[in-house]
Structures are given as structure tokens and as C-alpha cells.
C-alpha positions as CSV (number, residue, x, y, z in Angstrom):
1,M,-14.2,5.8,-29.0
2,N,-15.8,3.1,-26.9
3,R,-18.9,4.4,-25.2
4,R,-18.9,1.6,-22.5
5,F,-20.5,3.0,-19.4
6,T,-19.6,2.4,-15.8
7,L,-21.6,3.7,-12.9
8,L,-20.1,6.8,-11.3
9,S,-18.0,5.0,-8.6
10,I,-20.1,6.7,-6.0
11,T,-21.4,4.8,-3.0
12,S,-24.5,2.8,-3.9
13,L,-27.7,4.6,-3.1
14,L,-28.7,1.6,-1.0
15,S,-26.4,3.1,1.7
16,I,-28.8,6.1,1.7
17,V,-30.4,4.5,4.7
18,V,-27.4,5.7,6.6
19,L,-26.9,8.9,4.7
20,W,-30.4,10.2,5.4
21,S,-30.3,9.1,9.0
22,C,-28.3,12.3,9.7
23,S,-31.0,14.6,8.2
24,P,-32.6,16.9,10.7
25,Y,-36.2,15.7,10.1
26,E,-38.7,17.3,12.4
27,Q,-40.2,14.1,13.8
28,D,-40.4,12.4,17.1
29,S,-39.5,9.0,15.8
30,Y,-38.1,7.2,12.8
31,Q,-40.3,7.4,9.6
32,Q,-39.8,5.1,6.7
33,E,-38.9,6.7,3.3
34,Y,-39.1,5.4,-0.2
35,I,-35.7,5.2,-2.0
36,V,-35.3,5.6,-5.8
37,E,-32.1,5.0,-7.8
38,A,-31.8,5.2,-11.6
39,Y,-29.2,6.6,-14.1
40,L,-29.9,7.3,-17.7
41,V,-26.8,7.0,-20.0
42,E,-26.8,8.8,-23.4
43,G,-26.8,6.3,-26.3
44,Q,-27.6,3.3,-24.1
45,M,-30.8,1.3,-23.3
46,F,-33.2,2.4,-20.6
47,P,-31.7,1.5,-17.1
48,T,-33.2,-0.5,-14.3
49,V,-35.0,1.4,-11.5
50,T,-34.3,0.4,-7.9
51,L,-37.2,1.0,-5.6
52,T,-36.9,0.2,-1.9
53,T,-37.7,1.6,1.5
54,S,-35.3,2.8,4.2
55,G,-34.7,0.9,7.4
56,E,-33.7,1.6,11.0
57,L,-30.1,2.9,11.3
58,F,-28.6,-0.3,12.6
59,D,-30.8,-2.9,10.9
60,P,-29.3,-5.0,8.0
61,F,-30.4,-3.8,4.6
62,T,-31.2,-6.1,1.7
63,L,-33.0,-5.6,-1.6
64,R,-35.3,-8.5,-0.8
65,D,-36.3,-7.2,2.7
66,Q,-36.6,-3.5,1.7
67,R,-38.1,-4.0,-1.7
68,V,-41.3,-2.3,-2.8
69,D,-43.6,-4.7,-4.6
70,G,-46.3,-4.1,-7.2
71,A,-45.3,-0.5,-8.2
72,T,-46.2,0.9,-11.6
73,V,-43.0,2.4,-13.1
74,I,-42.8,4.6,-16.2
75,I,-40.1,6.7,-17.8
76,E,-41.2,9.0,-20.6
77,S,-40.0,11.8,-22.8
78,S,-42.3,14.0,-24.8
79,D,-39.6,15.7,-26.7
80,A,-37.9,12.4,-27.6
81,G,-41.3,10.7,-28.3
82,Q,-40.5,7.8,-25.9
83,L,-42.6,5.9,-23.3
84,M,-41.0,3.0,-21.4
85,T,-42.9,0.7,-19.0
86,Y,-41.2,-1.4,-16.4
87,Q,-41.7,-4.8,-14.7
88,Q,-40.4,-6.0,-11.3
89,I,-37.6,-8.6,-11.4
90,D,-38.4,-11.6,-9.2
91,S,-38.6,-10.8,-5.5
92,S,-36.3,-7.8,-5.5
93,G,-36.7,-4.0,-5.5
94,I,-35.4,-3.8,-9.1
95,Y,-37.7,-2.9,-12.0
96,A,-36.5,-3.6,-15.6
97,P,-37.6,-2.0,-18.9
98,T,-40.0,-4.0,-21.0
99,D,-38.2,-3.0,-24.2
100,T,-34.4,-3.3,-24.6
101,T,-34.2,-1.7,-28.1
102,Q,-34.9,1.9,-27.3
103,K,-31.9,4.1,-26.4
104,I,-31.6,7.2,-24.3
105,K,-31.3,10.3,-26.4
106,A,-29.0,13.3,-25.8
107,T,-30.5,16.6,-24.6
108,A,-33.9,14.9,-24.1
109,T,-35.8,15.5,-20.9
110,Y,-37.1,12.3,-19.2
111,Q,-39.7,12.0,-16.4
112,L,-39.8,9.1,-14.0
113,T,-43.3,8.4,-12.5
114,I,-43.8,5.6,-9.9
115,D,-47.2,4.7,-8.5
116,V,-46.8,2.7,-5.3
117,P,-49.7,0.7,-3.8
118,D,-51.2,2.4,-0.7
119,K,-49.3,5.6,-1.4
120,D,-51.5,8.6,-2.0
121,S,-49.3,10.5,-4.5
122,P,-46.9,9.3,-7.1
123,I,-43.1,9.5,-6.9
124,R,-41.8,11.8,-9.6
125,A,-38.4,13.0,-10.9
126,T,-37.0,14.7,-14.0
127,T,-33.6,14.7,-15.7
128,T,-32.3,16.3,-18.9
129,V,-29.6,14.2,-20.6
130,P,-26.3,16.0,-21.3
131,E,-25.0,16.4,-24.8
132,P,-22.8,13.6,-26.1
133,L,-19.3,13.6,-24.8
134,T,-16.8,12.9,-27.6
135,V,-13.0,12.4,-27.1
136,L,-11.2,14.3,-29.9
137,G,-7.6,13.3,-29.1
138,G,-4.7,13.9,-26.8
139,I,-4.7,10.3,-25.7
140,T,-1.3,8.9,-24.6
141,D,-1.1,5.1,-24.9
142,R,1.5,4.9,-22.1
143,V,2.2,7.3,-19.3
144,V,4.5,7.0,-16.2
145,Y,2.7,7.3,-12.9
146,Q,3.2,10.7,-11.2
147,S,5.5,11.9,-14.0
148,S,5.4,15.4,-15.4
149,E,3.6,14.1,-18.5
150,Q,0.1,13.9,-17.0
151,L,-2.5,12.1,-19.0
152,E,-4.6,14.7,-20.9
153,I,-7.8,14.0,-22.8
154,L,-9.3,16.5,-25.3
155,V,-13.1,16.4,-25.5
156,S,-15.5,18.5,-27.5
157,G,-16.7,21.7,-26.0
158,S,-20.4,22.2,-25.1
159,P,-22.3,23.5,-28.2
160,A,-24.7,25.3,-25.9
161,G,-21.8,26.9,-24.0
162,Q,-23.1,25.9,-20.6
163,Q,-20.9,25.0,-17.6
164,R,-20.2,21.2,-17.5
165,F,-19.0,19.0,-14.7
166,F,-17.0,15.8,-15.1
167,I,-16.0,12.7,-13.2
168,F,-13.3,10.2,-14.3
169,N,-13.6,6.5,-13.5
170,T,-10.5,4.4,-13.9
171,I,-11.0,0.7,-14.1
172,S,-8.1,-1.7,-13.9
173,Q,-8.2,-4.4,-16.6
174,A,-6.0,-6.8,-14.7
175,P,-6.0,-5.8,-11.0
176,K,-3.3,-7.5,-8.8
177,E,-2.1,-6.5,-5.4
178,D,1.5,-6.3,-6.6
179,D,0.4,-3.7,-9.1
180,L,-1.2,-1.2,-6.6
181,T,0.1,2.3,-6.9
182,P,2.0,3.5,-3.8
183,F,-0.9,5.5,-2.2
184,Y,-3.4,2.7,-2.5
185,K,-0.9,0.1,-1.5
186,A,-0.3,1.9,1.7
187,T,-4.0,2.4,2.3
188,L,-4.6,-1.4,1.9
189,E,-1.7,-2.3,4.2
190,D,-2.8,0.2,6.9
191,S,-6.5,-0.7,6.8
192,D,-6.4,-3.6,9.3
193,G,-8.7,-5.6,7.0
194,D,-11.4,-2.9,6.7
195,V,-10.4,-2.2,3.1
196,L,-10.4,-4.9,0.4
197,L,-8.4,-5.1,-2.8
198,E,-11.6,-5.1,-4.8
199,D,-12.5,-1.7,-3.4
200,F,-9.8,-0.3,-5.7
201,Y,-10.8,-2.1,-8.9
202,K,-12.7,1.0,-9.9
203,V,-11.9,4.5,-8.5
204,S,-13.2,8.0,-9.1
205,S,-11.5,11.3,-9.6
206,G,-14.2,13.3,-7.9
207,I,-15.9,16.2,-9.7
208,L,-13.8,18.3,-12.2
209,N,-14.9,21.8,-13.2
210,E,-14.8,22.4,-17.0
211,A,-14.0,26.1,-16.5
212,N,-10.5,25.2,-15.4
213,F,-9.7,23.1,-18.5
214,L,-10.8,25.1,-21.6
215,D,-8.4,25.5,-24.5
216,E,-8.2,28.4,-26.9
217,N,-10.7,26.7,-29.3
218,G,-13.4,26.2,-26.7
219,N,-12.7,22.5,-26.3
220,T,-12.0,20.9,-22.9
221,V,-8.7,19.5,-21.8
222,L,-9.4,17.0,-19.0
223,R,-6.3,16.0,-16.9
224,L,-6.6,12.7,-15.1
225,P,-5.7,13.2,-11.4
226,W,-3.2,10.7,-10.1
227,L,-5.7,10.0,-7.2
228,A,-7.8,8.3,-9.9
229,V,-5.2,5.7,-10.6
230,S,-5.1,2.7,-8.3
231,F,-3.3,0.1,-10.4
232,Y,-0.3,0.0,-12.8
233,G,-0.9,-1.6,-16.1
234,R,-3.8,-1.4,-18.6
235,N,-6.7,0.8,-17.5
236,A,-10.0,1.8,-19.0
237,I,-10.6,5.5,-18.3
238,V,-14.2,6.6,-18.5
239,A,-14.9,10.4,-18.8
240,N,-18.4,11.2,-17.6
241,V,-20.3,14.5,-17.9
242,L,-23.0,14.9,-15.3
243,D,-26.5,16.3,-15.4
244,K,-27.6,18.6,-12.6
245,N,-29.2,15.8,-10.5
246,S,-26.0,13.7,-10.6
247,Y,-23.8,16.7,-9.9
248,D,-25.8,17.8,-6.9
249,F,-26.0,14.3,-5.5
250,V,-22.3,13.6,-5.8
251,R,-21.1,16.9,-4.4
252,S,-23.4,16.8,-1.5
253,Q,-22.8,13.2,-0.8
254,S,-19.1,13.8,-0.6
255,V,-19.8,16.0,2.4
256,Q,-21.9,13.3,4.1
257,L,-19.0,10.8,3.6
258,G,-16.4,12.9,5.2
259,G,-15.2,15.1,2.3
260,S,-15.6,18.3,4.4
261,T,-14.2,20.2,7.4
262,L,-17.7,21.0,8.6
263,S,-18.7,19.7,12.0
264,P,-21.5,17.1,12.2
265,G,-24.1,19.6,13.3
266,E,-23.4,21.7,10.2
267,I,-23.5,19.0,7.5
268,Q,-26.2,19.7,5.0
269,N,-28.5,17.1,3.6
270,V,-27.8,15.2,0.4
271,I,-29.4,17.3,-2.3
272,N,-32.5,15.4,-3.5
273,H,-34.4,16.1,-6.7
274,V,-37.0,13.4,-6.2
275,E,-40.6,14.3,-5.3
276,G,-42.3,11.9,-2.9
277,A,-39.2,9.9,-2.1
278,V,-35.4,10.3,-1.6
279,G,-32.7,9.2,-4.0
280,I,-31.3,9.9,-7.4
281,F,-32.8,10.0,-10.9
282,G,-29.9,11.3,-13.0
283,S,-28.3,11.1,-16.4
284,I,-24.8,11.2,-17.9
285,S,-22.9,11.1,-21.2
286,S,-19.6,9.3,-21.3
287,D,-16.8,8.1,-23.5
288,T,-14.1,5.5,-22.7
289,I,-10.4,5.3,-23.6
290,Y,-7.6,2.9,-22.7
291,T,-4.0,3.6,-21.5
292,T,-1.2,1.8,-19.7
293,I,0.1,3.3,-16.5
294,E,3.8,2.5,-16.1
295,R,5.7,2.4,-12.8
296,N,7.8,5.3,-11.7
297,P,11.1,4.0,-10.3
298,L,11.4,7.0,-8.0
299,L,8.1,6.1,-6.2
300,E,8.4,2.3,-5.9
301,F,9.1,2.4,-2.2
302,T,7.3,5.6,-1.3
303,A,3.6,5.9,-0.6
304,L,3.0,9.6,-1.6
305,D,-0.3,11.3,-1.7
306,P,-1.0,11.3,-5.5
307,R,-2.9,14.5,-5.7
């Protein structure tokens, strides 16, 4: 299968300026925070690391204005025998690996260490990369949208037997407004310009629990939710298995972004596994397949909730 990776279709961590503004910090006034973002992908090269600072709630945010200059950034793994140094890209908050030949290894534990000028203690975070995700079969080349024949993908079970959590990303290969599925078409038409067509080029399924999809052989049957299909036609479908850091970030961020019935005073903070900063240092394993989503004549003029 094609192991092309796509980021998890979650809101960019750069919006964390807003997300963390709801946190009940015990302080009399705003205090600036360092923000870290990096995702390791099994089998791929070391990622860039974004290092910025937060800003006041209603101030414009840009990588240039919020960048952190002159930091020493290292990602290392003792069990994989790897040490990667980083250098800053131009006048941005993005740091790039100095070696593009080394690849992220499955099941290895990686530690991120960032030394920032004028900061007393380093920023640290650790992630353990999930085992490789391999699609074994069950792929339908063509499927009718919202038909009884839901797209199912058979992936290998976890050798260690631990609980895994997945996210689907669906990426349209030729997105056109005329090819929007009914739910997303209605969303675009009712948005009053607040939603753009490109917002639907890549959509996410949300987190899927492996325990609900195990077959008799211990392998996992992943069923693509119709909510994760925004366009008819040819689509790339990326199945991702998440490490603990990514899982905690996504599930807690969904509450911050409105995926909960909790009142504002009860919303918990985004779960943060970074020491000395806020943000995400996570890892995933993924595999990509392709299928064609065909129109369902019964739904052509009805915008149904696809869940």
C-alpha cells in the first residue's frame, strides 16, 4: 500500500493561542507561553518542528511575528540509535532537520529537547511511535455513497495486543463544488461565506476505537464513516493509528472546538504532554488506499446527516 502521510486534519496548533485562552490559569494577567508542534510518522523522514509563542487573544497571529529565534532543537532516540539536529528556516518559527535520509522507526521512543535563549529550563517531550499499520485487504474500488455496502478496510491487529485508536482522513483527488456530497453541499450553501470549498478538500472521521472493530482473527476491520466523505469521485483514504500524545490532544481538542455538551465553565484544558511549553509532540503510523465514491440517486436532492 501507499504510505503517503497526511497530517491528521485537526486544526493547526497555531490556533492554540485561542484554545489555551480558555484555560483557567491562576494569574492576574496574560502570560506568554511557548508553543511546540511536531508529528513523527513511522517510516518517513524526521519532521519539521514549529516553535512559536502565544499572543493576546484578539491579536493577529503569524509565524514571523510569533517565531522563536535561535533555539537549539534536537530529537533523539536511544533505542533506535538516532540523533537529529535542527536548524531554523529563514525568519520563521519552523526548524528543519539537518539530515533528510534518516527515517522514523516503529516502536522507538523519541525525545524532543529544545533550549531557548533566555529560558531557564529546556522544553521537553517524549513519544513512542506506534507499530506499522498495514492494510491487509477488504478494499472496494468503488462504493455508492450512503449505501448498505459501507467501505471496510482490514488492517493487521496489534502484535502487542494493546488498545489502538484510529483516524481516517479522506482527501479528494479532484475536488469540485458540483461533486460535494449532500451534507457538505448544504453546509457550504448555508455558511453565508464563513466556510470555503477548500475547507472540505481533506476531512477527518474523528477517533475510532479498535475494540469495536476486531474480527475473529484478531485483525481490525475499519469502517469508513460517511461523515468522512465530502466529495464524490476518486478519493485517497488515509488510515492513521495514533500514539497517546496525539490521541489525548485530538480527543480533548474536540471538546474545546465544540464537540461536547459541557458548558463553557466545565470544559477541561487540552491535554498537554509537553514540559515547559504547550502543544503537541506526537507520532502516528499510517497507510493509504484509493477508492471511488459514486453518487447515490436517492440522495441527490436531500442533504442528510451522513453519520
